[in-house]
C-alpha positions in Angstrom: 8.4 -14.8 24.2 11.9 -13.6 25.0 12.6 -9.9 25.5 12.6 -8.0 22.2 16.0 -7.6 20.5 16.0 -4.1 19.1 17.3 -3.7 15.6 19.5 -0.7 15.0 17.7 2.4 13.6 19.1 1.9 10.1 17.5 -1.5 9.9 14.0 -0.7 11.1 11.4 0.0 8.4 8.9 2.8 9.1 6.1 4.3 6.9 6.2 8.0 6.4 3.9 8.6 3.4 0.5 7.3 2.4 -0.9 7.5 -1.2 -4.2 5.7 -1.8 -6.2 5.8 -5.0 -9.5 4.0 -4.2 -13.2 4.0 -5.0 -13.7 5.3 -1.4 -11.4 8.3 -2.0 -8.2 9.5 -3.7 -5.6 10.7 -1.2 -5.4 9.8 2.5 -7.9 12.6 3.6 -10.5 11.5 1.1 -10.0 7.9 2.0 -10.5 8.7 5.7 -13.7 10.6 4.9 -14.9 7.6 2.9 -14.2 5.3 5.8 -16.0 7.5 8.3 -19.0 7.6 6.0 -19.5 3.9 6.6 -21.0 3.6 3.2 -19.8 1.3 0.3 -19.1 2.9 -3.1 -19.9 -0.4 -4.8 -22.3 0.2 -7.7 -23.6 -1.5 -10.9 -20.8 -1.7 -13.5 -21.1 1.3 -15.9 -17.9 1.0 -17.9 -19.0 -1.9 -20.1 -22.0 -4.1 -20.7 -22.4 -6.9 -18.1 -25.6 -8.3 -19.6 -24.0 -11.7 -20.3 -22.4 -11.9 -16.8 -24.1 -13.1 -13.7 -22.0 -10.6 -11.7 -23.2 -7.0 -12.1 -21.3 -4.9 -9.5 -17.9 -3.4 -9.0 -16.1 -0.6 -7.2 -15.2 1.8 -10.0 -13.1 4.9 -9.5 -15.1 7.7 -11.2 -13.5 10.8 -12.7 -9.9 9.6 -12.3 -7.6 11.8 -14.3 -3.8 11.3 -14.0 -3.4 14.6 -15.8 -4.2 16.4 -12.5 -0.8 15.2 -11.3 1.3 14.7 -14.5 1.8 16.3 -17.9 -0.1 14.9 -20.9 3.0 13.8 -22.7 3.8 11.6 -19.6 0.3 10.1 -19.0 -0.2 9.1 -22.6 2.7 6.6 -22.3 1.1 4.9 -19.3 -1.7 2.4 -19.2 -4.5 2.8 -16.5 -2.7 0.5 -14.0 0.5 2.5 -14.3 -1.4 5.8 -14.0 -2.9 4.6 -10.8 0.6 3.6 -9.6 2.2 6.9 -10.5 -0.5 9.0 -8.9 -0.4 6.9 -5.7 3.4 7.3 -5.6 3.1 11.0 -6.1 0.6 11.2 -3.3 2.8 9.2 -0.9 5.9 11.1 -1.7 4.1 14.5 -1.2 2.6 13.2 2.1 6.0 12.1 3.4 7.7 15.4 2.7 10.6 13.5 1.0 12.5 15.5 -1.5 13.1 13.6 -4.7 14.0 16.3 -7.2 13.6 15.7 -11.0 16.9 14.9 -12.6 18.6 13.7 -9.4 19.6 10.0 -8.9 19.2 8.1 -5.7 21.3 4.9 -5.5 20.0 4.1 -2.0 16.3 4.4 -2.9 14.4 1.4 -4.2 11.0 0.4 -5.6 8.9 -2.6 -4.6 5.6 -2.8 -6.3 2.8 -5.4 -6.9 0.1 -6.2 -9.4 -1.8 -9.3 -10.4 -2.7 -8.4 -14.0 -0.6 -5.3 -14.8 -1.6 -3.7 -18.1 -4.4 -6.1 -19.0 -7.0 -3.4 -19.5 -5.1 -1.6 -22.2 -4.0 -4.9 -23.8 -7.6 -5.9 -24.1 -8.6 -2.6 -25.6 -5.7 -2.6 -28.0 -6.5 -6.1 -29.0 -10.0 -5.0 -30.1 -8.4 -2.3 -32.2 -6.0 -4.8 -33.7 -8.8 -7.2 -34.7 -10.9 -4.4 -36.2 -8.2 -2.2 -37.9 -5.0 -4.2 -38.0 -1.5 -3.9 -36.6 -0.9 -0.2 -37.5 -3.9 0.9 -35.4 -2.5 -0.2 -32.1 -0.5 2.1 -29.8 3.2 2.4 -30.4 3.6 2.3 -26.6 1.7 -0.9 -26.1 4.7 -3.2 -25.7 6.0 -0.9 -22.9 2.6 -0.6 -21.2 1.2 -4.1 -20.8 3.8 -6.0 -18.8 3.6 -6.0 -15.0 7.0 -4.4 -14.4 5.8 -1.2 -16.1 4.6 0.1 -12.7 7.9 -0.1 -10.9 9.9 0.9 -14.0 8.1 4.2 -14.5 8.3 5.0 -10.8 12.0 4.3 -10.8 12.6 6.4 -14.0 10.5 9.3 -13.0 12.1 9.8 -9.5 15.6 8.5 -10.3 15.5 5.6 -7.9 18.5 3.4 -8.6 18.2 0.7 -5.9 16.4 -2.6 -6.3 13.3 -2.3 -8.5 10.8 -5.1 -8.7 7.2 -6.0 -9.3 5.7 -8.9 -7.4 2.8 -10.8 -9.0 1.3 -13.0 -6.4 -2.4 -12.6 -7.3 -4.4 -11.0 -4.5 -1.4 -11.1 -2.1 0.8 -8.9 -4.4 0.5 -5.7 -2.4 1.4 -7.3 0.9 4.3 -9.1 -0.7 5.6 -5.8 -2.1 5.5 -4.2 1.3 7.1 -7.3 2.8 10.0 -7.0 0.3 10.4 -3.3 1.2 10.7 -4.4 4.9 13.3 -6.9 3.9 15.3 -4.4 1.9 15.5 -2.0 4.9 16.3 -4.8 7.4 19.1 -6.0 5.2 20.6 -2.6 4.8 20.1 -2.6 1.0 18.1 0.7 0.9 17.4 3.7 3.0 14.1 4.5 1.2 11.7 2.3 -0.6 8.7 3.4 -2.6 6.3 0.4 -2.2 2.8 -0.4 -3.0 0.5 -2.0 -5.6 -1.9 -1.1 -8.4 -4.6 -2.9 -10.4 -6.9 -2.0 -13.3 -9.0 -5.2 -13.9 -12.4 -3.7 -14.8 -12.5 -4.7 -18.5 -15.1 -7.0 -20.2 -12.8 -10.0 -20.7 -11.2 -10.0 -17.2 -14.6 -9.4 -15.5 -16.1 -12.2 -17.6 -13.2 -14.5 -16.7 -13.7 -14.2 -13.0 -17.5 -14.5 -13.5 -16.9 -17.8 -15.2 -15.2 -19.3 -12.2 -18.0 -18.2 -9.9 -15.8 -16.2 -7.5 -17.7 -12.9 -7.8 -20.9 -11.9 -6.1 -24.1 -12.4 -8.1 -26.1 -10.1 -6.0 -28.8 -8.5 -8.2 -30.2 -5.9 -5.7 -29.0 -2.6 -4.6 -25.2 -3.0 -4.8 -23.8 -0.8 -2.0 -25.9 -2.4 0.8 -25.4 -6.1 0.1 -23.0 -7.0 -2.8 -19.8 -7.1 -0.7 -20.6 -8.6 2.8 -17.5 -10.1 4.4 -18.1 -12.8 7.0 -21.9 -12.4 6.6 -23.8 -15.7 6.3 -25.3 -14.6 3.0 -22.0 -13.6 1.3 -21.7 -15.1 -2.2 -18.5 -13.8 -3.7 -16.1 -10.8 -4.0 -16.8 -7.5 -5.7 -14.1 -6.5 -8.1 -12.4 -3.1 -7.6 -9.5 -1.0 -9.0 -6.9 1.5 -8.0 -3.7 1.6 -6.1 -2.0 2.4 -2.8 1.6 3.5 -2.4 3.9 4.2 0.6 7.2 5.8 1.4 9.1 3.4 3.6 12.3 4.5 5.2 14.8 3.3 7.7 14.0 4.7 11.1 17.4 6.4 11.0 16.8 8.1 7.7 13.3 9.2 8.7 14.5 10.6 12.0 17.4 12.5 10.5 15.0 14.5 8.3 12.4 14.9 11.0 9.7 12.9 9.2 6.3 12.1 10.6 6.1 8.3 11.2 2.7 6.6 10.8 3.9 3.1 11.9 6.7 0.6 11.8 6.5 -2.5 9.7 7.3 -4.8 12.5 6.9 -8.2 10.9 6.0 -10.0 7.7 5.6 -13.6 6.5 4.8 -15.4 3.3 3.9 -19.1 2.9 2.4 -21.3 0.2 -0.3 -23.8 0.9 0.8 -26.1 -1.9 -2.7 -27.3 -2.2 -5.1 -25.8 -4.8 -5.4 -22.7 -7.1 -8.6 -21.4 -5.3 -9.6 -23.7 -2.4 -7.9 -23.2 0.9 -6.2 -26.1 2.6 -8.8 -27.7 4.8 -6.6 -28.0 7.9 -5.6 -24.3 7.8 -2.1 -25.0 9.0 -0.3 -22.7 6.4 -2.6 -19.8 7.2 -2.0 -20.2 10.9 1.7 -20.4 10.3 1.7 -17.2 8.3 0.1 -15.3 11.1 2.4 -16.9 13.7 5.5 -16.3 11.7 4.7 -12.6 11.2 4.1 -12.2 14.9 7.4 -14.0 15.6 9.3 -11.8 13.2 7.8 -8.8 15.0 8.7 -10.4 18.4 5.1 -10.0 19.5 2.5 -12.3 21.1 -1.0 -12.7 19.9 -2.2 -10.7 22.9 -0.2 -7.7 21.7 -2.4 -7.2 18.6 -5.2 -4.6 18.9 -6.9 -5.1 15.5 -6.9 -7.5 12.6 -7.6 -6.4 9.1 -8.7 -9.7 7.5 -8.4 -10.6 3.8 -12.1 -11.2 4.0 -12.9 -11.5 0.3 -16.6 -12.1 0.9 -16.4 -15.5 -0.6 -18.0 -18.4 1.4 -15.1 -20.8 1.9 -12.3 -18.3 2.3 -14.0 -16.1 4.9 -15.0 -19.2 6.9 -11.5 -20.6 6.8 -9.8 -17.3 7.7 -12.1 -16.7 10.7 -11.4 -20.3 11.9 -7.6 -19.8 11.7 -7.7 -16.4 13.4 -9.7 -18.0 16.2 -7.1 -20.8 16.4 -4.2 -18.4 16.7 -5.7 -15.8 18.9 -8.1 -17.9 21.0 -10.9 -16.5 23.1 -9.2 -13.1 23.5 -9.0 -12.4 19.7 -9.0 -8.6 19.0 -11.6 -7.0 16.8 -11.5 -8.3 13.2 -12.9 -6.5 10.2 -13.0 -7.0 6.5 -12.9 -3.6 4.7 -13.3 -4.6 1.0 -16.8 -3.1 0.9 -15.0 0.3 1.0 -12.6 -0.4 -1.9 -13.9 -3.5 -3.7 -11.5 -6.4 -4.1 -8.7 -4.8 -6.2 -6.9 -8.0 -6.7 -3.1 -7.4 -6.5 -3.7 -3.9 -5.0 -6.0 -5.1 -2.2 -3.3 -5.6 0.5 -1.8 -2.2 -0.2 -5.2 -0.5 0.1 -5.8 -2.3 3.3 -2.4 -1.2 4.6 -3.5 2.4 4.0 -6.7 1.7 6.0 -4.7 0.2 8.8 -2.3 3.1 9.0 -5.3 5.5 9.2 -6.9 3.4 11.9 -3.7 3.6 13.9 -3.3 7.4 13.4 -6.9 8.2 14.3 -7.6 5.5 16.9 -10.6 4.1 15.1 -11.4 0.5 14.3 -12.9 0.2 10.7 -16.2 -1.7 10.4 -17.2 -4.7 8.4 -20.0 -3.2 6.3 -23.2 -5.1 5.3 -23.0 -7.5 8.2 -26.0 -9.1 9.7 -25.1 -12.5 11.1 -22.4 -15.1 10.5 -21.8 -18.8 10.6 -18.0 -18.2 10.9 -16.0 -18.5 14.1 -17.4 -16.3 16.8 -15.1 -13.3 16.4 -15.8 -9.6 17.0 -16.4 -8.5 13.3 -17.0 -4.9 14.2 -20.4 -4.9 12.4 -21.4 -1.9 10.3 -20.0 0.9 12.6 -16.5 1.7 13.5 -15.2 2.3 17.0 -13.0 4.9 18.6 -10.3 3.0 20.5 -6.5 3.2 20.8 -4.7 1.0 18.2 -1.0 0.4 18.5 -0.5 -2.9 16.7 -2.3 -4.3 13.6 -2.1 -7.6 11.8 -3.2 -7.5 8.1 -3.8 -10.7 6.0 -3.7 -11.0 2.3 -4.2 -14.3 0.4 -3.9 -15.1 -3.3 -4.7 -17.7 -5.9 -2.4 -20.7 -5.8 -2.5 -20.7 -2.0 -0.3 -17.6 -1.3 -0.8 -16.6 2.4 0.8 -13.3 3.5 0.7 -11.5 6.7 1.9 -8.0 7.7 2.3 -6.6 11.2 2.2 -2.8 11.7 3.2 -1.2 15.0 2.8 2.4 16.1 6.3 3.8 16.3 
């Protein structure tokens, strides 16, 4: 590969704030503790009756209360998905030390968010009230809560962010795509600061049953934490649904340096391709997935040998894990770096999955620790180092993170220690 052509500091995107809201922990310190515990928070669903579903497990966030961060008159206008997003944004902004004062406007600050299902949880609950009690029983805020763009709109309004404001809905790749768009905005000089991330609140009876009907979720009937979510393991039988959000403050290197911000990593590359094949089945030849990883590395001006760790999409579904491992092996060869799937820590939070995994990758870089693939015994996948069950202390400078979605959306993000 030719010598790296350095971008000017005002066109390099760096991450200065992390805000995770996950079943493994809320806030970066709690998430880090959850990772170090090497235990999955997956449990039997408690929020609604799953007697009619074959799937029984989920990664629920217990005790979440947006009122710990925002006033009641604000939170009552937000559905659960937006509450996750707002708390994640607040955590990221606080972590970054960025001053966004109430009442001020910021024309050079943007929002790039992602969600697969948006306000479906509140829509489902309100529909039940509508059927039982009629139109006057539903919330007056419902129309403003249920659409996917409610996340970015509320973030933009609350912090006065007047740049580009978008929500990306690309199924389970939504979080990665939102981060990739933030990277693009910085590279194009369209923003100095981007609040980026993704949120999801899919744990409702109808949504859970819908995914159960298409046989994508694990039907494990035993103790949930130890076996339900088992990426790359030969006995995997489907994903475990999760919920939550992760948000980041992304700035140009120039902007971050001028204010003396701590920098976790640079977004060095991103790619997005479509398989144009099937809604749920990966393309058999794997070419688009390989191309997504190769394009992201090319955008970062890196070789496969430069990557220290791969955070795989690793949904714990039989065909997708097998295909992803095969294409990683094809791109990286016999010297592939450690590869782990971390969804046993968070559940598969659909559109928020890639953002949560970005938070995990940033903590891995910061602490020099490779996260494990939990619940792993043996695999029929390509012979990669899946970091079984226990993490490892090792320097990490460059990470590649995959996120894939329904419809054949393949996205890849490259993070590099600044």
